[in-house]
N, C-alpha and C positions, 0 to 999 in steps of 0.2 A: 445554918448551912450557908454561911456567907463566904466560906472558903471555896474558891473555884479551882484551886490547884488539884491536880490529879495526884493522889498519893503514890509514892514509889512502891513497886511490888515488893513484898517481903523477900528477904534473901532466901535462897534455897536451903532447906534444912532437912532434918530427918523426918519431919512431919509431911513433907511434900510426897505425893505418890510417885514412886519410882517405877518405871515400866520394866518389869523383869524380862530377861531374855526369853524368847518363846521356847517352851519345852516341847519336845516331841511327844506325840500322843502315846499313852501307856500301851505297851504291848500286852495283849491278853495272855495269861499263862496257858501253856498247852494243856489239853485235857489229860488227866492222869490215865484214863482208860480210853483206848481207841474205840471207834465205833464198831459194834459187833458186825461181823460179816455174815451174810446169809448162809445159814447152815441147813442141814436136812430138816430141821424143825421149822424153818422159815420159808420153805418153798424153794424151787429151783433158782439158781443164780441167773441173773440177766445174761443173755447171750448163749445159754446152754439149753434153750427151750426146744430148738430143733433137734430131732433125733439124730444121733451120730455127729453132732457138732461139738468140737472140743471147747467151744466158748468164744469163738471168734466171730460168730454171726451177730452183728450188732444192728443191722438195719431191717432184718426180717425178710429180705429178699435174696434169692440165690445169686451167687456170684456169676 
């Protein structure tokens, strides 16, 4: 190791890591089946618990 010269960097070639362009995150595929809506076998729908309410009561207190 008597050579004190700094070796030249190797020329860029196909072996050098190339930074690929950033890819957008993959979009998850939509579910083939929509989520099941509450039916008569799943209990009353949220919002229709109050008697006579068409389903608009969301906060549980009278307007």
